[in-house]
Structures are given as C-alpha cells and as structure tokens.
N, C-alpha and C positions, 0 to 999 in steps of 0.2 A: 558458759559461752553465750555469745550474742544470739546464737540460733535458738537457745532455750527460751529466752524471753520473747524473741520475735515469733517463734512458733506458737507460743501461747496467744499472743495478741492477734496474729493473722488468722489463726484458726477461729478465734472468736469473731473476727471480722467477717468471715464468709462461711466456710463449710460447716463449722460447728453450729451456727445458727440455723442454716438451712437443713442440715441433716437431722437435727433434733427437733425441728419446728413442730410437727404437731404434738409430740409427746411432751417435750420440755415446756413449751409455751402454754399448752393447755393445763399442765400440772401447775405451772406458775400462776396462771389465771385463777385456777381453783384455790390455790393457797392464798392468793391475794384477796379473793372474795371472802374466804373464811376469816382472814385476819381483819378485814374491814367490818365484819359483823360481830367481832369479838371485842372485849375490853382492850384498850390500848395498853400494851406492856412494853416498856423500853428495855431493850437488850443491848448492853454495851458490846461493841465489836472487840474482838481480841486484839491486843496491841501487837506490834511487830515482834516476832520471836527472835530477837537478836541479843538477849541478855547474856547468854553463855558464849557468845562469839568473842574471840580475842579482839580487843578494840583496834589494834593495828591491822588485823586482817579485815575487819569490817570497813575500815577506812579505805583499804586497798580495793575492796569490792565496789564500794561507792565511787571510787576514782575510776574503776573500770567502766561502770555505768555512764559516768560523765564523759569519758573518752569515746564511748560507743554512741553517745547521743541518744540514750535510751528514752529521754523525755520526748524528743521529737518523734521517735518511732511510735511511742504510745499515743501521742496526739494524732498522728496520721491514722493509726489503727482504730482509735476510738471514734474518729469521724466516720470511717467506713463501717464500723460496728453499728453505729446508730442508724445509718442509712440502710444497711442490709437488714436491720431488725424491723424496719418500717413495714414492708410487705408481709413479713412473717407474722408480726403481731396482728396486722389487719386481717390476715387470713384465719388466724386462730380465734378471733372474736366473732360472735354471732352477728349477722347482718343487722343494720339498724341505723337510724339517723344519728345516734350517739357516737358511733364508732370512730369517725374521723377526729372528732374532738378529743376522745379518750386516747387515741393513738398519739396525737400531737402532744397532749399533756404528759403522757407516759414517757415519750422520747425526750421531752425537755427535762423531766425529772431524772431520767436515766442518765442523760448527758451530764447533769450536775454532779452525779455520784461517781463519774469516771475520774478518779484521782490518781495522777501519775506517782505522787509521793507514796501512797499506799501500795501501789504496784511494786515500786522499788523496795519498799520495806518488806513485803512478803517474799521478794526474790532474793534478798540478801541471805537468809538462812539456807536457801536452796543452793546457792553458789558456795556457801560455806561447807555444805555437806559434800559436794562433789569435787571441789577444787581446793588444793593446798594454797597457802600464801604465796609460795614460789610460783605456782602455776598461774595464779591471779596476776602476779607481777609480770610474768611472761606474756600473758594476754594483753596487758596494758602496753607493753613494749611493742607487741605485734600490731595492735590497732593504732599505734602511733607512727607506723611505717607507711610509705606510699601504698603498698599492697593492702595493708590493714584498713587504711582510709578508703580505698576503693571498695573493699569488701563491705564496709559500713554503708557506702553510698548505693551499691547495687544489690546487696543481699535482699532487701525488702522486695524489690521488683522480681528478683530471681525466684523467691519463695512464692510470691503472688502468681507469677506466670506458671510455675511448676504445679502449684495447687490447682489452678484453672485447667491446665492440661490434664491433670489427674482426675479432676471431676468429670471432664468430658469423656475421658476414657472409661470411667466408672459408669457413666450414663449409657455409653455404647454397649458395654458388657451387660448391663442390666436389661437393655432393650433386646439384645440378642438372646439372652437367657429366657426372657419371658416369651418371645416369639417362638423359640424352639420348644418350650414346654407346652405352649398352647397348640402348636402343630402336632405334637406327640399325643396330646390328650384333647381330642375334639369335644368331649363331653364337658370339660372344664371351660373350653373356649365358648361353647354355647351358653353355659351357666353365667360366665362373665358378661357376655353380650346381653343376656336377659336382665341381669342385675343392673347393668349400666343403663338400660333402656327405662327401667322403673325407678332409678335413683334420681331425685330432683337435683339440679345444680344449686350450689350454695349461692 
C-alpha cells in the first residue's frame, strides 16, 4: 500500500535522521573516514530483486506506483531528507573551518544518489511479498477513484503532521520523565548539574 512507501520516505525525511543522529551519523563518519584511508574497492550494488516475480504482477505493481504518483512523493521526501540532514551532519562533525564546505559537498553528493527508480525497484518485491495480484489490481482501482485520489493528495501531509505531533508528544513525555527522575533522586540531579558545569559546549 502507498502507506508503506510513504512511511519509509517520510521517516527518513525527519524523525529517523533526528532520532539516530549522533549514533548513526557518527558511525557513518567513522566508516567514511576508514574507507577514505583504505584502497578503493568498487562494490557493485545488488540489482532489483524482481527476477522471480510474475511479469504480469510486476507490471501491475509498477502501474500502482504510477497511479499513486510515487515519484513525486519520493522527490518531495528527498528534498526534505537533504535539508533535515544538514544540521544533523553539521552537529556530528567536529568544529572547524572545513565543516561548512564538507557539509555542502556531502549534501550535494547525497542528493545525486537519491534515485527514485532504485527506490521503486526495491519496493516492487516488497509489494509482491505482501499483496496478491488481485489485491494490487484492487488498489489500482481504489486510487483511481475520487476518494483514492484525495488520499494520494492529502496522505503525505497527514503523515507529516501526525509524525510532528507524535514527536512533540514524545518530547513532552521525555521531559516529564527526566524531571520526575531528577526530583526523586537529588543526588543524580546534583551530579548532572556538576557534569554540565564542567562540560565545554561544542
């Protein structure tokens, strides 16, 4: 269903990048530094895993993506993904005059790699796994109706707003939990304050 692909893209666009930023980005940087200092080895990317899919079913899945406007969804999500990555990448890099240039070059290269065709190719076997041909055809019929077309037009915003509301709720719960724990454990509160006072800002 459209929700599957939209969910992947929109999660990458915002919460996934933010939630995993110091761990994922730092590990990515370490991996990139290691590769940069090692001999260059070209590794071929795996091709789309659609060889065993019935050709008629694959055609129906790709028709569904076309009806859903998947490429437009990807393009919007990719643009947001790049902009949301900017502050996260910058924060993950040590301070220095090099940082701004490196971030800009990285984002430009990252944007070049965002290929909607590859995204569709890797999504095809997922849809093949979870939907029958009849179900795919039913989805095509639904998304061709006025209600289906409305779902296509508003679902990205629905998901974005729901996700934003969920993130705010999560932040509130986190703040409440931390406040309560520190109030219940004054020793930890003092230790945190002492550590904060001696830790230099980045």
